[in-house]
Structures are given as structure tokens and as C-alpha cells.
C-alpha positions as CSV (number, residue, x, y, z in Angstrom):
1,X,5.5,-7.6,-23.4
2,X,8.3,-9.6,-24.9
3,X,8.3,-6.9,-27.6
4,X,10.0,-4.6,-25.0
5,X,12.3,-7.1,-24.2
6,X,15.9,-7.5,-25.2
7,X,15.4,-9.4,-28.7
8,X,17.9,-12.1,-27.7
9,X,16.3,-12.8,-24.2
10,X,12.8,-12.7,-25.7
11,X,14.0,-15.3,-28.0
12,X,15.0,-17.6,-25.4
13,X,11.9,-17.0,-23.3
14,X,9.8,-17.5,-26.6
15,X,11.4,-20.9,-27.1
16,X,11.5,-22.0,-23.4
17,X,7.9,-23.4,-23.5
18,X,8.4,-25.9,-20.6
19,X,6.1,-25.8,-17.5
20,X,9.2,-24.3,-15.8
21,X,9.7,-21.7,-18.5
22,X,6.0,-20.7,-18.6
23,X,6.1,-20.0,-14.6
24,X,9.5,-18.3,-15.0
25,X,8.0,-16.0,-17.6
26,X,5.0,-15.2,-15.4
27,X,7.4,-14.2,-12.5
28,X,9.4,-11.9,-14.9
29,X,6.0,-10.4,-16.0
30,X,4.6,-9.8,-12.7
31,X,8.0,-8.1,-11.6
32,X,8.0,-6.1,-14.7
33,X,4.4,-4.9,-13.9
34,X,5.4,-4.1,-10.4
35,X,8.1,-1.9,-11.5
36,X,5.7,-0.2,-14.2
37,X,3.1,0.2,-11.4
38,X,5.5,1.9,-8.9
39,X,6.2,4.3,-11.7
40,X,2.5,5.0,-12.6
41,X,1.6,5.4,-9.0
42,X,3.5,8.7,-9.1
43,X,1.1,9.9,-11.7
44,X,-1.8,10.0,-9.1
45,X,0.1,12.7,-7.1
46,X,0.6,14.9,-10.1
47,X,-3.0,16.3,-10.8
48,X,-1.7,18.7,-13.3
49,X,-0.2,16.1,-15.5
50,X,-3.2,13.7,-15.0
51,X,-5.7,16.5,-16.0
52,X,-3.7,17.2,-19.2
53,X,-3.5,13.7,-20.1
54,X,-7.1,13.2,-19.8
55,X,-7.8,16.4,-21.8
56,X,-5.4,15.3,-24.7
57,X,-7.1,11.9,-24.5
58,X,-10.5,12.9,-24.5
59,X,-11.7,11.9,-21.4
60,X,-12.3,13.4,-17.9
61,X,-9.9,13.9,-14.8
62,X,-12.0,11.3,-13.0
63,X,-12.1,8.7,-15.5
64,X,-8.3,9.0,-16.2
65,X,-7.7,8.8,-12.5
66,X,-10.0,5.9,-12.3
67,X,-8.2,4.2,-15.3
68,X,-4.7,4.5,-13.4
69,X,-6.2,3.1,-10.1
70,X,-7.7,0.0,-12.3
71,X,-4.0,-0.6,-13.7
72,X,-2.4,-0.4,-10.4
73,X,-4.9,-3.2,-9.2
74,X,-3.7,-5.4,-12.3
75,X,-1.9,-8.5,-12.0
76,X,0.1,-10.3,-14.8
77,X,-2.7,-12.6,-15.2
78,X,-5.4,-9.8,-15.4
79,X,-3.4,-7.4,-17.6
80,X,-4.9,-6.6,-20.7
81,X,-3.4,-5.4,-24.2
82,X,-5.0,-1.9,-23.5
83,X,-3.1,-1.7,-20.1
84,X,0.2,-2.7,-22.1
85,X,-0.5,-0.1,-24.8
86,X,-1.4,2.6,-22.3
87,X,1.0,2.1,-19.4
88,X,3.8,-0.3,-20.1
89,X,4.7,0.8,-23.8
90,X,4.9,4.6,-22.9
91,X,6.9,3.9,-19.7
92,X,9.4,1.1,-20.8
93,X,12.1,1.7,-23.2
94,X,13.3,-1.9,-22.8
95,X,14.0,-4.7,-20.3
96,X,16.3,-7.7,-20.1
97,X,16.5,-10.5,-17.5
98,X,19.4,-12.7,-16.8
99,X,17.7,-16.1,-17.0
100,X,20.1,-17.9,-14.8
101,X,20.1,-15.5,-11.9
102,X,16.6,-13.7,-12.4
103,X,18.0,-10.3,-12.1
104,X,15.7,-8.0,-14.0
105,X,16.7,-4.9,-15.6
106,X,14.0,-2.2,-16.5
107,X,14.8,0.8,-18.4
108,X,12.2,3.4,-18.3
109,X,11.7,6.1,-20.7
110,X,12.5,9.9,-19.5
111,X,9.5,11.5,-17.9
112,X,8.0,14.1,-20.1
113,X,6.8,17.4,-18.4
């Protein structure tokens, strides 16, 4: 997920390997995941788009819907690299956080119809 982060902030987070730094990164990761899950939840109401994505991905509508539901249950601790590749990378243009205040900024990619 740091690959999607503003480079200077990602560098600071990488260098901060203290116990507090790891906890802070876990908090930022969970908040970033929460934002992505809110955007993904809207996919469940758009059956046409979900069916199209299933077809183009070579799976069934039911399998695609199940995958979305599994992602919505994920936490920062259970997030897989497949989840990042399938859900976070396509949705997030970039993100940044003010390390001092904890204010998180997430820029989503425009929705493709």
C-alpha cells in the first residue's frame, strides 16, 4: 500500500520502524482500507457493472460478488496482496497523510462506466 502513498510520506513511514511507527502505519492502513471498502460497497448495488466485470475477468457473477463481499470483510491484518491488486490499486490514485495530525487524504480514480 505504500506504493500508492505520496513518495515523501512513504519514505518517512518506511524509516519509522519504532513500535509507535508500526502502530501508526497499521492505523493509516486500516483507515485507507475503510475508505476503499466504502467505495467498493457501491459495486454491490450496480449489478450490470459487476456482471460485466465478472465476464471480462472470466468468472461468474456469483463468484465476483462473493469476492467483493470477502474484501468488504477484510481488515488491515487480513488484507492479501490479491486484495490490494484487485481492489485498492484500481480505486486509489494516491493517498497521503499528515503524520503529525493524522489527517488522511485519499484520491480515488474516476469511476469508469
